[in-house]
C-alpha positions in Angstrom: 53.7 10.7 10.5 53.5 8.9 7.2 52.5 5.6 8.9 49.7 7.3 10.9 48.4 8.8 7.7 48.5 5.4 5.9 46.7 3.7 8.8 44.0 6.5 8.8 43.6 6.2 5.0 43.3 2.4 5.2 40.7 2.7 7.9 38.7 5.2 5.9 38.9 3.1 2.7 37.7 0.0 4.6 34.8 2.0 6.2 33.8 3.3 2.7 33.9 -0.3 1.3 31.7 -1.5 4.1 29.2 1.3 3.5 29.2 0.6 -0.2 28.5 -3.1 0.4 25.7 -2.3 2.8 24.2 0.1 0.2 24.5 -2.5 -2.6 22.8 -5.1 -0.4 20.0 -2.7 0.3 19.6 -1.9 -3.4 19.4 -5.6 -4.2 16.7 -6.1 -1.5 14.7 -3.1 -2.7 15.0 -4.2 -6.3 13.7 -7.7 -5.4 10.8 -6.1 -3.4 9.9 -3.9 -6.3 9.8 -6.9 -8.7 7.6 -8.8 -6.2 5.3 -5.8 -5.9 5.1 -5.4 -9.6 4.3 -9.1 -10.0 1.6 -8.9 -7.4 0.1 -5.8 -9.1 0.0 -7.7 -12.4 -1.7 -10.6 -10.8 -4.3 -8.4 -9.1 -4.9 -6.5 -12.4 -5.5 -9.8 -14.1 -7.9 -11.0 -11.4 -9.8 -7.7 -11.5 -10.1 -7.9 -15.3 -11.3 -11.5 -15.1 -13.9 -10.6 -12.4 -15.1 -7.7 -14.4 -15.5 -9.8 -17.6 -17.5 -12.4 -15.6 -19.9 -9.6 -14.3 -20.2 -8.0 -17.7 -20.7 -11.2 -19.7 -23.0 -13.0 -17.3 -24.9 -10.2 -15.6 -25.1 -7.6 -18.3 -23.2 -4.8 -16.6 -21.6 -2.2 -18.9 -18.3 -0.4 -18.8 -20.3 2.7 -17.8 -21.7 0.9 -14.8 -18.1 0.0 -13.7 -16.8 3.5 -14.2 -19.7 5.0 -12.2 -19.1 2.5 -9.4 -15.4 3.2 -9.3 -16.1 7.0 -9.0 -18.7 6.4 -6.3 -16.3 4.2 -4.2 -13.5 6.7 -4.8 -15.6 9.6 -3.6 -16.8 8.0 -0.4 -14.0 9.5 1.6 -14.7 13.0 0.3 -11.8 13.1 -2.2 -11.8 11.8 -5.7 -8.1 10.8 -5.9 -8.0 7.3 -7.3 -7.6 5.7 -3.8 -9.8 4.1 -1.3 -9.6 6.3 1.8 -10.8 6.1 5.4 -14.5 6.7 6.1 -16.2 8.2 9.0 -18.7 5.8 10.5 -20.7 5.4 13.7 -19.0 2.9 16.1 -21.5 0.0 16.4 -20.6 -0.3 20.1 -20.6 3.2 21.5 -22.2 5.2 18.7 -19.4 7.8 18.5 -18.0 8.9 15.1 -14.9 6.8 14.2 -12.5 6.8 11.3 -11.9 3.5 9.5 -8.3 4.6 9.3 -7.9 3.0 12.7 -8.8 -0.6 13.4 -10.4 0.2 16.7 -12.7 2.9 18.0 -10.7 5.7 19.7 -13.5 6.2 22.2 -14.3 2.7 23.4 -11.6 0.6 21.9 -13.8 -1.9 20.2 -12.9 -3.3 16.7 -14.5 -1.4 13.9 -16.1 -3.3 11.0 -14.3 -3.2 7.7 -16.0 -1.1 5.2 -13.9 -2.4 2.3 -13.9 -6.0 1.1 -10.4 -5.5 -0.5 -8.7 -3.7 2.3 
């Protein structure tokens, strides 16, 4: 009976070690992904700031212009939430109302035009 118990315990310990190794590996991958995402965000923030300064310095736009445009773009989907959302547009092929949340019109299947340059 003791031998069977030892074998069972050994099996459970090995199973737990394997699960811990898998979890550790997943944590490492997610941490690397988070760091990559953070770096991409920093680069996009830098690019946006540089583009804004070019527009401001060379075309005379003001911070108020930028804030108003951000609010306008944010509100296009009907919700001011700090995100670009899907819009309801007329499909250029069949004329039915279509959501830009999907790449193709649900009525005729034709590709919908992108309404956002950055998405």
